[in-house]
C-alpha positions in Angstrom: -53.4 71.3 68.5 -52.8 73.7 71.6 -55.3 71.7 73.9 -53.9 70.4 76.9 -54.5 66.6 75.7 -52.6 66.9 72.8 -49.9 68.4 74.6 -50.3 65.5 77.6 -50.0 63.1 74.0 -47.2 65.0 72.8 -45.1 64.6 76.3 -46.2 60.5 76.4 -45.8 59.7 73.0 -44.3 62.1 70.5 -44.9 59.5 67.3 -48.6 59.3 68.4 -49.1 63.2 68.6 -47.6 63.7 65.2 -49.7 60.5 63.7 -52.8 62.8 64.8 -51.8 65.7 62.0 -52.5 63.3 59.4 -56.0 62.8 60.6 -59.0 64.7 59.4 -59.1 68.0 61.6 -62.4 66.8 62.9 -61.4 63.2 64.1 -58.0 64.6 66.3 -59.5 65.6 69.6 -61.7 62.0 69.1 -58.7 60.2 68.6 -56.4 61.9 70.9 -58.3 61.0 73.6 -58.4 57.6 72.8 -54.6 57.3 72.2 -54.1 59.1 75.5 -56.3 56.6 77.3 -54.6 53.8 76.2 -51.1 55.2 77.3 -52.8 55.9 80.4 -53.9 52.4 81.4 -50.1 51.4 80.0 -48.7 53.6 82.7 -50.8 52.1 85.3 -49.6 48.9 84.5 -46.4 49.8 84.4 -46.3 51.5 87.6 -43.3 50.0 90.1 -45.9 49.7 93.1 -47.8 46.2 94.0 -49.6 44.9 91.2 -52.4 44.8 93.3 -52.2 48.7 93.3 -52.4 48.7 89.4 -55.2 46.1 89.2 -57.6 48.2 91.6 -56.8 51.5 89.4 -57.2 49.6 86.1 -60.6 48.1 87.9 -61.2 52.4 88.9 -60.3 53.2 84.9 -63.1 50.5 83.8 -65.8 51.2 85.9 -65.3 54.9 85.1 -65.1 54.3 81.6 -67.9 52.3 81.6 -70.5 54.8 82.9 -68.9 56.9 80.4 -69.8 54.8 77.2 -73.4 54.6 78.7 -74.0 57.9 78.4 -73.7 59.3 82.2 -71.7 62.3 82.7 -68.1 62.0 83.6 -66.4 63.0 86.6 -63.8 65.8 86.7 -61.0 64.0 85.4 -59.9 65.5 82.0 -59.3 62.3 80.0 -62.9 60.9 80.7 -64.1 64.3 79.8 -62.4 64.5 76.5 -63.6 61.1 76.0 -67.3 61.9 76.7 -67.1 65.2 74.9 -65.0 64.1 71.6 -64.8 60.1 71.6 -68.6 59.3 72.4 -70.3 61.7 70.2 -67.4 61.0 67.2 -69.0 57.7 66.9 -66.1 55.6 68.7 -66.9 52.6 70.6 -65.7 53.0 73.9 -66.9 49.7 75.4 -64.7 48.2 73.1 -61.6 50.2 74.8 -62.7 48.2 77.9 -60.4 45.3 76.2 -57.2 47.3 76.5 -57.4 46.4 80.0 -58.1 42.9 79.5 -54.8 43.0 77.4 -52.8 44.6 80.1 -53.7 42.3 83.0 -51.4 39.4 82.2 -48.2 41.5 82.5 -49.5 42.1 86.0 -50.0 38.3 87.0 -47.0 36.0 87.8 -45.6 33.6 85.2 -44.7 34.2 81.8 -45.8 36.8 79.6 -46.9 36.1 75.8 -45.7 39.6 74.2 -47.6 38.7 70.9 -51.0 38.1 73.0 -50.8 41.0 74.9 -50.2 43.1 71.6 -52.5 41.4 69.2 -55.3 41.7 72.6 -54.3 45.6 72.8 -54.5 45.7 68.9 -57.9 44.1 69.0 -59.7 46.6 71.3 -58.1 49.8 69.5 -58.9 48.5 66.2 -63.1 47.4 67.1 -62.8 50.9 69.1 -62.1 52.9 66.4 -63.8 50.6 63.1 -67.0 53.3 63.7 -64.8 56.0 62.5 -61.6 54.6 60.6 -63.0 51.6 58.7 -63.5 47.5 59.4 -62.2 46.1 62.5 -60.5 43.3 60.5 -58.4 45.9 58.6 -57.1 48.0 61.6 -56.4 45.1 63.8 -52.9 43.6 62.2 -51.4 47.5 62.4 -52.8 48.2 66.0 -51.1 45.0 67.0 -47.9 46.2 65.7 -47.7 49.3 67.3 -49.1 48.2 70.3 -46.2 45.6 69.9 -43.8 48.2 69.6 -45.3 50.1 72.9 -44.3 47.0 74.8 -41.0 46.5 73.7 -40.1 50.3 74.6 -42.1 50.6 77.7 -40.0 50.4 81.3 -42.7 48.1 82.7 -41.4 48.3 86.2 -41.7 45.0 88.7 -42.6 43.1 85.5 -39.3 44.1 83.4 -37.2 40.7 83.4 -40.8 38.8 82.7 -41.0 41.1 79.7 -37.5 41.0 78.9 -37.8 37.4 78.2 -41.0 37.4 76.6 -39.1 39.7 74.3 -36.4 37.2 74.0 -39.1 34.2 73.5 -40.9 36.3 70.4 -37.5 37.0 68.8 -36.6 33.3 68.6 -40.2 32.3 68.0 -42.5 31.9 64.7 -43.7 35.1 63.1 -47.4 35.8 64.0 -50.0 37.1 61.9 -49.9 40.4 62.8 -46.4 41.0 61.9 -46.5 39.9 58.1 -50.2 41.2 57.2 -50.6 44.0 54.9 -50.3 48.0 55.6 -52.5 48.4 52.5 -55.6 50.1 52.9 -54.8 51.9 56.3 -56.5 55.2 57.2 -53.5 57.8 57.0 -53.4 58.7 60.6 -52.4 54.3 60.9 -50.2 54.6 58.3 -48.3 56.8 60.0 -48.0 55.3 63.1 -47.5 51.8 61.6 -44.4 52.5 60.1 -42.1 53.1 62.8 -43.9 50.5 64.7 -42.4 47.9 61.6 -39.3 48.9 61.9 -38.7 48.5 65.5 -40.5 44.7 65.3 -37.9 43.8 62.4 -35.1 45.2 64.8 -36.3 43.2 67.6 -36.2 40.1 65.2 -32.6 40.9 64.4 -31.6 41.3 68.2 -30.5 44.9 67.4 -31.4 48.2 69.4 -34.4 50.6 68.6 -34.0 53.9 67.9 -34.9 56.3 70.0 -38.6 57.9 69.1 -39.3 60.5 67.0 -36.2 60.8 65.1 -36.1 62.8 62.0 -35.5 59.6 60.2 -38.8 58.1 61.6 -41.0 61.2 61.1 -40.0 61.1 57.8 -40.8 57.4 57.4 -44.4 58.2 59.0 -44.7 61.1 56.4 -43.9 58.7 53.7 -46.3 55.9 54.6 -49.3 58.7 55.6 -48.5 59.6 51.9 -48.1 56.3 50.2 -44.7 56.7 49.7 -42.1 53.7 49.4 -39.8 54.2 52.2 -36.5 56.0 51.7 -38.1 57.8 48.4 -40.1 60.1 47.1 -40.5 63.7 49.6 -42.4 64.1 52.8 
């Protein structure tokens, strides 16, 4: 996985890069493009500048992705080219990816943020986009929401940092959301690998404990056990 897209994904989120090792070689470029696009929209929403500028950048991505989804040639932008040349031919639903922007917009608006709603909407968009290649969206959505929530909790959110911290505090003291308790059984290996550390993060947040650094040896082992279908902490990676 020496392609620049994989190198960029490794730098932004090493655990996502590691999870791709559990995907079929044929699907890796397509999945890498989708995961990198999700992280790029997150980066835009978390930028420290004025929210209006972030909204304009998100709108630019939305327009360009809509064009690519309709079969247009992509502009000379590496991520859009990867989506056009890998994700679209693989059958991934690029239109569904537009829902990631909708999920992130509340972070840029004034007022309280619903952490669970952001994760659910972001996870639902990813699940619908990946369903053609990974299985029914309904079975993917809860795990994708857990992965999205873990990113929400770990990401510095620029000007929205205080509102995000308040959202996490409200969530920690509130009732469990359905995506937290949904079973991970039946997931494809790549998503099982991503889901395992995310489930650990959700548990630690509920307990009010600090999150460990990403991609530690222990978390990588947890990902491998999950991908192999072994109980965490038992068996061998």
